LOKE-373630 format. One record per residue: chain; residue in one letter; x, y, z of N, C-alpha, C, O, CB in turn; residue number from 1. Coordinates in Angstrom, 1 decimal, decimal comma. Atoms other than C-alpha are relative to their C-alpha. Glycine has a CB too. Example, Ala and Ser with C-alpha at 12.3 -4.5 7.8 and 13.67 -1.06 7.14 Angstrom:
<atoms>
+---+---+--------+--------+--------+--------+--------+--------+--------+--------+--------+--------+--------+--------+--------+--------+--------+-----+
| c | r |    npx |    npy |    npz |   capx |   capy |   capz |    cpx |    cpy |    cpz |    opx |    opy |    opz |   cbpx |   cbpy |   cbpz |   k |
+---+---+--------+--------+--------+--------+--------+--------+--------+--------+--------+--------+--------+--------+--------+--------+--------+-----+
| A | A |    0,9 |   -1,2 |    0,0 |   12,3 |   -4,5 |    7,8 |    0,9 |    1,2 |    0,0 |    1,9 |    1,2 |    0,7 |   -1,0 |    0,0 |    1,2 |   1 |
| A | S |   -0,9 |   -1,1 |    0,0 |   13,7 |   -1,1 |    7,1 |   -0,8 |    1,1 |    0,8 |   -0,3 |    2,2 |    0,9 |    0,4 |    0,5 |   -1,4 |   2 |
+---+---+--------+--------+--------+--------+--------+--------+--------+--------+--------+--------+--------+--------+--------+--------+--------+-----+
</atoms>
This chain:
<atoms>
+---+---+--------+--------+--------+--------+--------+--------+--------+--------+--------+--------+--------+--------+--------+--------+--------+-----+
| c | r |    npx |    npy |    npz |   capx |   capy |   capz |    cpx |    cpy |    cpz |    opx |    opy |    opz |   cbpx |   cbpy |   cbpz |   k |
+---+---+--------+--------+--------+--------+--------+--------+--------+--------+--------+--------+--------+--------+--------+--------+--------+-----+
| A | M |   -1,4 |   -0,3 |    0,4 |   81,6 |  -46,2 |  -36,1 |   -0,1 |    1,4 |   -0,7 |   -0,8 |    1,5 |   -1,7 |    0,7 |   -1,1 |   -0,8 |   1 |
| A | N |   -0,1 |   -1,3 |    0,7 |   82,4 |  -42,6 |  -37,1 |    1,2 |   -0,1 |   -1,0 |    1,9 |   -1,0 |   -1,1 |    0,1 |    1,2 |    1,0 |   2 |
| A | K |   -1,1 |   -0,1 |    1,0 |   84,9 |  -41,5 |  -39,8 |    1,4 |   -0,2 |    0,6 |    2,2 |   -0,9 |    0,0 |   -0,1 |    1,3 |   -0,8 |   3 |
| A | N |   -1,3 |    0,1 |   -0,7 |   87,8 |  -41,2 |  -37,4 |    0,3 |   -1,5 |    0,4 |    1,4 |   -2,0 |    0,2 |    0,2 |    0,9 |    1,2 |   4 |
| A | E |   -0,1 |    1,4 |   -0,4 |   87,2 |  -44,7 |  -36,1 |    0,3 |   -0,9 |   -1,3 |    1,0 |   -1,9 |   -1,2 |   -1,2 |   -0,5 |    0,7 |   5 |
| A | L |   -0,2 |    0,7 |    1,2 |   87,0 |  -46,0 |  -39,7 |    1,5 |    0,2 |   -0,5 |    2,1 |   -0,8 |   -0,9 |   -0,9 |    0,5 |   -1,1 |   6 |
| A | V |   -1,4 |   -0,2 |    0,4 |   90,4 |  -44,4 |  -40,5 |    0,9 |   -0,8 |    0,8 |    1,8 |   -1,5 |    0,3 |    0,4 |    1,5 |    0,2 |   7 |
| A | V |   -0,9 |    0,8 |   -0,9 |   92,0 |  -46,1 |  -37,5 |   -0,2 |   -1,5 |   -0,4 |    0,9 |   -2,2 |   -0,4 |   -0,4 |    0,2 |    1,5 |   8 |
| A | K |    0,2 |    1,4 |    0,4 |   90,4 |  -49,5 |  -38,5 |    0,8 |   -0,3 |   -1,3 |    1,4 |   -1,3 |   -1,4 |   -1,5 |   -0,3 |   -0,2 |   9 |
| A | V |   -0,7 |    0,2 |    1,3 |   91,8 |  -49,1 |  -42,1 |    1,5 |    0,0 |    0,2 |    2,2 |   -0,8 |   -0,3 |   -0,4 |    1,1 |   -1,0 |  10 |
| A | W |   -1,4 |   -0,1 |   -0,3 |   95,2 |  -48,0 |  -40,8 |    0,5 |   -1,3 |    0,7 |    1,6 |   -1,8 |    0,3 |    0,3 |    1,2 |    0,9 |  11 |
| A | E |   -0,5 |    1,2 |   -0,7 |   95,4 |  -51,0 |  -38,4 |   -0,1 |   -1,2 |   -1,0 |    0,8 |   -2,1 |   -0,9 |   -1,0 |   -0,3 |    1,2 |  12 |
| A | A |    0,0 |    1,1 |    0,9 |   94,3 |  -53,4 |  -41,2 |    1,2 |    0,1 |   -1,0 |    1,7 |   -1,0 |   -1,4 |   -1,4 |    0,0 |   -0,8 |  13 |
| A | A |   -1,2 |   -0,1 |    0,9 |   97,0 |  -52,0 |  -43,5 |    1,3 |   -0,4 |    0,7 |    2,1 |   -1,1 |    0,1 |    0,1 |    1,5 |   -0,4 |  14 |
| A | K |   -1,2 |    0,4 |   -0,7 |   99,6 |  -52,5 |  -40,8 |    0,0 |   -1,5 |    0,1 |    1,1 |   -2,1 |    0,0 |    0,0 |    0,6 |    1,5 |  15 |
| A | G |    0,1 |    1,5 |   -0,1 |   98,4 |  -56,1 |  -40,4 |    0,4 |   -0,7 |   -1,3 |    0,8 |   -1,8 |   -1,3 |   -1,4 |   -0,4 |    0,4 |  16 |
| A | K |   -0,4 |    0,6 |    1,3 |   99,1 |  -56,6 |  -44,1 |    1,3 |    0,5 |   -0,4 |    1,7 |    0,5 |   -1,6 |   -1,1 |    0,4 |   -1,1 |  17 |
| A | E |   -1,3 |   -0,5 |    0,2 |  102,5 |  -55,0 |  -43,7 |    0,1 |    1,1 |   -1,1 |    1,1 |    1,2 |   -1,8 |    0,9 |   -1,1 |   -0,4 |  18 |
| A | V |    0,0 |   -1,2 |    0,8 |  101,6 |  -51,8 |  -45,6 |    0,4 |    1,1 |    0,9 |   -0,3 |    1,4 |    1,9 |   -1,4 |    0,2 |   -0,7 |  19 |
| A | E |   -0,5 |   -1,1 |   -0,8 |  103,5 |  -48,9 |  -44,3 |   -0,7 |    1,3 |   -0,5 |   -0,4 |    1,8 |   -1,5 |    1,5 |    0,2 |    0,0 |  20 |
| A | I |    0,7 |   -1,2 |    0,4 |  101,2 |  -45,9 |  -44,3 |   -0,4 |    0,7 |    1,4 |   -0,7 |    0,1 |    2,4 |   -1,3 |   -0,3 |   -0,8 |  21 |
| A | S |    0,2 |   -0,8 |   -1,2 |  100,7 |  -43,1 |  -41,7 |   -1,6 |    0,1 |    0,2 |   -2,3 |    0,0 |   -0,8 |    0,6 |    1,4 |   -0,1 |  22 |
| A | K |    1,4 |   -0,2 |   -0,2 |   97,3 |  -42,4 |  -40,1 |   -0,5 |    1,2 |   -0,8 |   -1,6 |    1,2 |   -1,3 |   -0,2 |    0,3 |    1,5 |  23 |
| A | G |    0,4 |   -1,2 |    0,8 |   97,3 |  -39,0 |  -41,8 |   -0,3 |   -0,4 |   -1,5 |   -1,2 |    0,1 |   -2,1 |    1,1 |    1,0 |    0,1 |  24 |
| A | D |    0,2 |    0,4 |    1,3 |   97,7 |  -40,6 |  -45,2 |   -1,2 |   -0,9 |   -0,2 |   -1,9 |   -0,9 |   -1,2 |    1,3 |   -0,7 |   -0,6 |  25 |
| A | T |    1,2 |    0,9 |    0,0 |   95,1 |  -43,2 |  -44,4 |   -1,3 |    0,9 |    0,0 |   -2,2 |    0,6 |   -0,7 |    0,0 |   -0,9 |    1,2 |  26 |
| A | A |    1,1 |   -0,9 |    0,0 |   92,7 |  -40,4 |  -43,6 |   -0,2 |    0,7 |   -1,3 |   -1,4 |    0,8 |   -1,8 |    0,2 |    1,1 |    1,1 |  27 |
| A | K |    0,1 |   -0,6 |    1,3 |   93,5 |  -38,7 |  -46,9 |   -0,6 |   -1,0 |   -1,0 |   -1,4 |   -0,7 |   -1,9 |    1,3 |    0,5 |   -0,5 |  28 |
| A | L |    0,5 |    1,0 |    0,9 |   92,8 |  -42,0 |  -48,7 |   -1,5 |   -0,3 |    0,2 |   -2,2 |   -0,5 |   -0,8 |    0,8 |   -1,3 |    0,1 |  29 |
| A | V |    1,4 |    0,2 |   -0,3 |   89,5 |  -42,5 |  -47,0 |   -0,8 |    1,1 |   -0,6 |   -1,8 |    0,9 |   -1,2 |   -0,3 |   -0,1 |    1,5 |  30 |
| A | D |    0,6 |   -1,1 |    0,6 |   88,6 |  -39,0 |  -48,0 |   -0,1 |   -0,1 |   -1,5 |   -1,2 |    0,3 |   -2,1 |    0,7 |    1,3 |    0,4 |  31 |
| A | V |   -0,1 |    0,1 |    1,4 |   89,6 |  -39,6 |  -51,6 |   -1,1 |   -1,1 |   -0,5 |   -1,8 |   -0,8 |   -1,5 |    1,4 |   -0,5 |   -0,5 |  32 |
| A | V |    1,0 |    1,0 |    0,3 |   87,4 |  -42,8 |  -51,7 |   -1,4 |    0,5 |    0,1 |   -2,2 |    0,4 |   -0,8 |    0,2 |   -1,3 |    0,8 |  33 |
| A | L |    1,3 |   -0,5 |   -0,2 |   84,4 |  -41,1 |  -50,3 |   -0,3 |    1,1 |   -1,0 |   -1,4 |    1,2 |   -1,5 |   -0,1 |    0,6 |    1,5 |  34 |
| A | D |    0,2 |   -1,1 |    1,0 |   84,8 |  -38,0 |  -52,5 |   -0,2 |   -0,6 |   -1,4 |   -1,0 |   -0,1 |   -2,2 |    1,3 |    0,9 |   -0,1 |  35 |
| A | S |    0,2 |    0,6 |    1,3 |   85,1 |  -40,3 |  -55,6 |   -1,4 |   -0,6 |   -0,1 |   -2,0 |   -0,5 |   -1,2 |    1,1 |   -1,1 |   -0,2 |  36 |
| A | I |    1,3 |    0,6 |    0,1 |   81,9 |  -42,1 |  -54,7 |   -1,0 |    1,1 |   -0,1 |   -2,0 |    1,0 |   -0,9 |   -0,3 |   -0,8 |    1,3 |  37 |
| A | I |    0,9 |   -1,1 |    0,0 |   80,1 |  -38,8 |  -54,1 |    0,0 |    0,7 |   -1,4 |   -1,0 |    1,0 |   -2,0 |    0,3 |    1,1 |    1,0 |  38 |
| A | G |   -0,2 |   -0,6 |    1,3 |   81,5 |  -37,4 |  -57,4 |   -0,7 |   -0,8 |   -1,1 |   -1,4 |   -0,3 |   -2,0 |    1,4 |    0,1 |   -0,4 |  39 |
| A | A |    0,6 |    0,8 |    1,0 |   80,3 |  -40,4 |  -59,4 |   -1,5 |    0,0 |    0,2 |   -2,2 |    0,1 |   -0,8 |    0,5 |   -1,5 |    0,2 |  40 |
| A | L |    1,5 |   -0,1 |   -0,2 |   76,8 |  -40,2 |  -57,8 |   -0,5 |    1,3 |   -0,5 |   -1,6 |    1,4 |   -1,1 |   -0,3 |   -0,2 |    1,5 |  41 |
| A | K |    0,4 |   -1,3 |    0,5 |   76,6 |  -36,5 |  -58,6 |   -0,1 |    0,0 |   -1,5 |   -1,0 |    0,7 |   -2,1 |    1,0 |    1,1 |    0,5 |  42 |
| A | S |    0,1 |    0,0 |    1,5 |   77,3 |  -37,2 |  -62,3 |   -0,9 |   -1,1 |   -0,5 |   -1,0 |   -1,3 |   -1,7 |    1,4 |   -0,3 |   -0,5 |  43 |
| A | G |    1,0 |    0,9 |    0,5 |   74,6 |  -39,8 |  -62,4 |    0,5 |   -1,5 |   -0,1 |   -0,3 |   -2,3 |   -0,6 |   -0,6 |    0,4 |   -1,3 |  44 |
| A | E |   -0,5 |    1,4 |    0,1 |   76,8 |  -42,9 |  -62,2 |   -0,4 |   -0,8 |    1,2 |   -0,7 |   -0,3 |    2,2 |    1,5 |    0,0 |   -0,2 |  45 |
| A | E |    0,2 |    1,0 |   -1,1 |   76,3 |  -46,0 |  -60,1 |    1,4 |   -0,4 |    0,4 |    2,2 |   -0,6 |   -0,4 |   -0,9 |   -1,2 |   -0,5 |  46 |
| A | V |   -1,3 |    0,5 |   -0,5 |   79,2 |  -47,2 |  -57,9 |   -0,3 |   -1,4 |    0,5 |   -1,0 |   -1,6 |    1,5 |    0,6 |    0,9 |    1,1 |  47 |
| A | R |    0,2 |    1,4 |   -0,3 |   79,3 |  -51,0 |  -57,8 |    1,3 |   -0,6 |    0,5 |    2,3 |   -0,7 |   -0,2 |   -0,5 |   -0,8 |   -1,3 |  48 |
| A | L |   -1,2 |    0,6 |   -0,6 |   81,7 |  -52,6 |  -55,4 |   -0,4 |   -1,5 |    0,2 |   -1,2 |   -1,8 |    1,1 |    0,3 |    0,7 |    1,4 |  49 |
| A | V |    0,4 |    1,4 |    0,0 |   81,4 |  -56,3 |  -56,1 |    0,1 |   -0,7 |    1,3 |    1,2 |   -0,6 |    2,0 |    0,8 |   -0,8 |   -1,1 |  50 |
| A | G |    0,0 |    0,7 |   -1,3 |   80,5 |  -58,3 |  -53,0 |   -0,4 |    0,9 |    1,1 |   -1,0 |    0,4 |    2,1 |    1,3 |   -0,6 |    0,2 |  51 |
| A | F |    0,3 |   -0,9 |   -1,1 |   80,0 |  -55,2 |  -50,9 |   -1,4 |    0,6 |   -0,3 |   -2,3 |    0,5 |    0,6 |    1,0 |    1,1 |    0,1 |  52 |
| A | G |    1,3 |   -0,6 |    0,3 |   77,1 |  -53,4 |  -52,6 |    0,1 |    1,1 |   -1,1 |    1,2 |    1,3 |   -1,7 |   -0,6 |    0,6 |    1,2 |  53 |
| A | T |    0,1 |   -1,0 |    1,1 |   76,0 |  -50,7 |  -55,1 |   -0,6 |    1,3 |    0,6 |   -1,7 |    1,2 |    1,2 |   -0,9 |   -0,6 |   -1,1 |  54 |
| A | F |    0,5 |   -1,3 |   -0,4 |   75,5 |  -47,0 |  -54,4 |   -0,6 |    0,6 |   -1,3 |   -0,1 |    0,4 |   -2,4 |    1,2 |    0,9 |    0,5 |  55 |
| A | G |    0,7 |   -0,6 |    1,1 |   73,0 |  -45,2 |  -56,6 |   -0,7 |    1,3 |    0,5 |   -0,6 |    1,7 |    1,6 |   -0,9 |   -1,0 |   -0,7 |  56 |
| A | V |    0,8 |   -1,2 |   -0,3 |   70,7 |  -42,2 |  -56,7 |   -1,4 |   -0,3 |   -0,5 |   -1,7 |   -0,7 |   -1,6 |    0,6 |    1,3 |   -0,8 |  57 |
| A | A |    1,4 |    0,2 |    0,3 |   66,9 |  -42,4 |  -56,5 |   -0,6 |    1,4 |   -0,2 |   -0,3 |    2,3 |    0,6 |   -0,7 |   -0,8 |    1,1 |  58 |
| A | E |    0,7 |   -1,2 |    0,2 |   64,7 |  -39,6 |  -57,9 |   -1,3 |    0,0 |    0,7 |   -2,1 |   -0,9 |    0,6 |   -0,2 |    0,3 |   -1,6 |  59 |
| A | R |    1,3 |   -0,1 |   -0,7 |   61,9 |  -38,5 |  -55,6 |   -0,8 |    1,1 |   -0,7 |   -0,3 |    2,2 |   -0,9 |    0,2 |    0,3 |    1,5 |  60 |
| A | K |    0,9 |   -1,0 |    0,6 |   59,0 |  -36,7 |  -57,2 |   -0,5 |    1,0 |    1,0 |   -0,5 |    0,7 |    2,2 |   -1,2 |   -0,7 |   -0,7 |  61 |
| A | A |    0,6 |   -1,0 |   -0,9 |   57,5 |  -33,6 |  -55,8 |   -1,3 |   -0,6 |    0,6 |   -2,0 |   -1,3 |   -0,1 |   -0,3 |    1,4 |   -0,7 |  62 |
| A | S |    1,3 |    0,5 |   -0,6 |   54,6 |  -34,3 |  -53,4 |   -0,5 |    1,0 |    1,0 |    0,1 |    2,0 |    1,2 |    0,3 |   -1,4 |    0,7 |  63 |
| A | E |    0,7 |   -0,8 |   -1,0 |   52,2 |  -32,8 |  -51,0 |    0,1 |   -0,7 |    1,4 |   -0,3 |   -1,9 |    1,5 |   -1,4 |    0,4 |   -0,4 |  64 |
| A | G |    0,0 |    0,6 |   -1,3 |   52,6 |  -33,3 |  -47,3 |   -0,8 |    0,9 |    1,0 |   -1,4 |    1,8 |    0,6 |    1,5 |   -0,2 |    0,5 |  65 |
| A | R |    0,7 |   -0,7 |   -1,0 |   51,2 |  -32,0 |  -44,0 |    1,0 |    0,4 |    1,1 |    1,8 |   -0,5 |    1,5 |   -1,2 |   -0,7 |    0,5 |  66 |
| A | N |   -0,8 |   -0,4 |   -1,2 |   52,9 |  -30,0 |  -41,2 |   -0,6 |   -0,8 |    1,2 |   -1,8 |   -0,6 |    1,5 |   -0,1 |    1,5 |    0,2 |  67 |
| A | P |    0,5 |    0,8 |   -1,1 |   52,5 |  -32,4 |  -38,2 |   -0,6 |    0,9 |    1,1 |   -1,5 |    0,4 |    1,8 |    1,0 |   -0,9 |    0,5 |  68 |
| A | R |    0,5 |   -0,8 |   -1,1 |   51,9 |  -29,5 |  -35,8 |   -1,3 |    0,7 |   -0,3 |   -2,2 |    0,8 |    0,5 |    1,1 |    1,1 |    0,4 |  69 |
| A | T |    1,2 |   -0,9 |    0,4 |   49,4 |  -27,4 |  -37,7 |   -1,0 |   -0,7 |   -0,9 |   -2,1 |   -0,3 |   -1,0 |    0,5 |    1,2 |   -0,6 |  70 |
| A | G |    0,9 |    0,7 |    1,0 |   48,0 |  -29,9 |  -40,2 |   -0,1 |    0,7 |   -1,3 |   -0,8 |    0,3 |   -2,3 |   -1,4 |   -0,1 |    0,6 |  71 |
| A | E |    0,0 |   -0,8 |    1,2 |   48,7 |  -27,3 |  -42,9 |    0,7 |   -0,8 |   -1,1 |    1,7 |   -1,5 |   -0,9 |    0,7 |    1,4 |    0,2 |  72 |
| A | K |   -0,6 |    0,7 |    1,2 |   49,4 |  -28,7 |  -46,4 |    1,3 |    0,8 |   -0,4 |    1,3 |    2,0 |   -0,4 |   -1,0 |    0,0 |   -1,2 |  73 |
| A | I |   -1,2 |   -0,6 |    0,4 |   52,9 |  -28,1 |  -47,6 |    0,5 |   -0,7 |   -1,3 |    0,2 |   -1,9 |   -1,5 |    1,2 |   -0,1 |    1,1 |  74 |
| A | Q |   -0,6 |    0,6 |    1,2 |   54,7 |  -28,8 |  -50,9 |    1,4 |   -0,5 |    0,2 |    2,2 |    0,3 |    0,7 |    0,0 |    1,0 |   -1,2 |  75 |
| A | I |   -1,4 |    0,6 |   -0,2 |   57,7 |  -31,1 |  -50,8 |    0,6 |   -0,1 |   -1,4 |    0,1 |   -0,8 |   -2,3 |   -0,1 |   -1,5 |    0,7 |  76 |
| A | P |   -0,6 |   -0,1 |    1,4 |   60,0 |  -30,4 |  -53,8 |    0,6 |   -1,3 |   -0,4 |    0,9 |   -2,2 |    0,5 |    1,0 |    1,1 |    0,0 |  77 |
| A | A |   -0,7 |    1,2 |    0,5 |   61,5 |  -33,1 |  -56,0 |    1,4 |    0,0 |    0,5 |    2,0 |    1,1 |    0,7 |   -0,1 |   -0,1 |   -1,5 |  78 |
| A | S |   -1,4 |    0,0 |   -0,5 |   64,9 |  -34,3 |  -54,8 |    0,6 |   -1,3 |   -0,4 |    0,0 |   -2,3 |   -0,9 |    0,0 |    0,1 |    1,5 |  79 |
| A | K |   -0,8 |    1,2 |    0,3 |   67,6 |  -36,8 |  -55,4 |    0,4 |   -0,6 |    1,4 |    0,9 |    0,1 |    2,2 |    1,2 |    0,2 |   -0,9 |  80 |
| A | Q |   -0,3 |    0,6 |   -1,2 |   68,2 |  -39,3 |  -52,6 |    1,1 |   -1,1 |   -0,2 |    0,9 |   -1,9 |   -1,2 |   -1,2 |   -0,6 |    0,7 |  81 |
| A | P |   -1,0 |    1,1 |    0,2 |   71,3 |  -41,6 |  -52,2 |   -0,7 |   -1,4 |    0,4 |   -1,5 |   -1,4 |    1,3 |    1,2 |    0,2 |    0,9 |  82 |
| A | K |    0,5 |    1,3 |   -0,3 |   70,5 |  -45,3 |  -52,1 |    1,2 |   -1,0 |    0,0 |    2,2 |   -0,8 |   -0,6 |   -1,1 |   -0,5 |   -1,0 |  83 |
| A | F |   -1,1 |    1,0 |   -0,1 |   72,6 |  -48,4 |  -51,2 |   -0,7 |   -1,4 |    0,0 |   -1,7 |   -1,6 |    0,7 |    0,9 |    0,2 |    1,2 |  84 |
| A | K |    0,5 |    1,3 |    0,0 |   71,9 |  -52,0 |  -52,1 |    1,2 |   -0,9 |    0,4 |    2,2 |   -1,0 |   -0,3 |   -0,7 |   -0,4 |   -1,4 |  85 |
| A | A |   -1,1 |    0,8 |   -0,5 |   74,0 |  -54,5 |  -50,1 |    0,2 |   -1,2 |   -1,0 |   -0,7 |   -1,7 |   -1,6 |   -0,3 |   -0,6 |    1,3 |  86 |
| A | G |   -0,4 |    1,2 |    0,8 |   75,9 |  -57,2 |  -52,1 |   -0,1 |   -1,3 |    0,7 |   -0,3 |   -1,3 |    2,0 |    1,5 |    0,2 |   -0,5 |  87 |
| A | K |    0,2 |    1,3 |   -0,6 |   75,7 |  -60,9 |  -51,5 |    1,0 |   -0,3 |    1,1 |    0,6 |   -0,8 |    2,2 |    0,2 |   -1,1 |   -1,1 |  88 |
| A | E |   -1,0 |    0,3 |   -1,1 |   79,0 |  -61,2 |  -49,5 |   -0,3 |    0,8 |    1,2 |   -0,1 |    0,3 |    2,3 |    1,4 |    0,4 |   -0,5 |  89 |
| A | L |    0,4 |   -0,8 |   -1,2 |   77,9 |  -58,3 |  -47,2 |   -1,2 |   -0,6 |    0,7 |   -1,2 |   -0,8 |    1,9 |   -0,2 |    1,4 |   -0,4 |  90 |
| A | R |    1,2 |    0,6 |   -0,6 |   74,5 |  -59,9 |  -46,7 |    0,3 |   -1,3 |    0,7 |   -0,1 |   -1,6 |    1,8 |   -1,1 |   -0,2 |   -1,0 |  91 |
| A | D |   -0,4 |    1,3 |   -0,5 |   76,0 |  -63,3 |  -46,1 |    0,9 |    0,1 |    1,3 |    0,7 |   -0,7 |    2,3 |    0,8 |   -0,8 |   -1,0 |  92 |
| A | A |   -0,8 |   -0,2 |   -1,1 |   78,5 |  -61,9 |  -43,6 |   -0,8 |    0,4 |    1,3 |   -0,4 |    0,2 |    2,4 |    1,1 |    1,1 |   -0,3 |  93 |
| A | L |    0,8 |   -0,4 |   -1,1 |   75,7 |  -60,5 |  -41,5 |   -1,0 |   -1,0 |    0,5 |   -1,6 |   -0,8 |    1,5 |   -0,7 |    1,3 |   -0,4 |  94 |
| A | N |    1,0 |    1,1 |   -0,3 |   73,5 |  -63,6 |  -41,5 |    0,6 |   -1,3 |    0,3 |   -0,1 |   -2,3 |    0,6 |   -1,0 |   -0,1 |   -1,1 |  95 |
+---+---+--------+--------+--------+--------+--------+--------+--------+--------+--------+--------+--------+--------+--------+--------+--------+-----+
</atoms>
């Protein structure tokens, strides 16, 4: 599912709950939610959605790797990586 498909699913679910909202406004709301999660992660916060899961940031240390083509050693800089841990309700829904 891509972002546009997600917007349509959310819009259809809202219609099913008798919420009057346009597809355009639904797209804006999805953008606001995603931007809010990204903003919280950038500021070092964890985003916990009870039952769904927790978004966080993992720190990766600098390391040494190898170029697979040449075998040459390369330095891999330290970085921050997004992480997600599924909540119980999400895990249960899939199993």
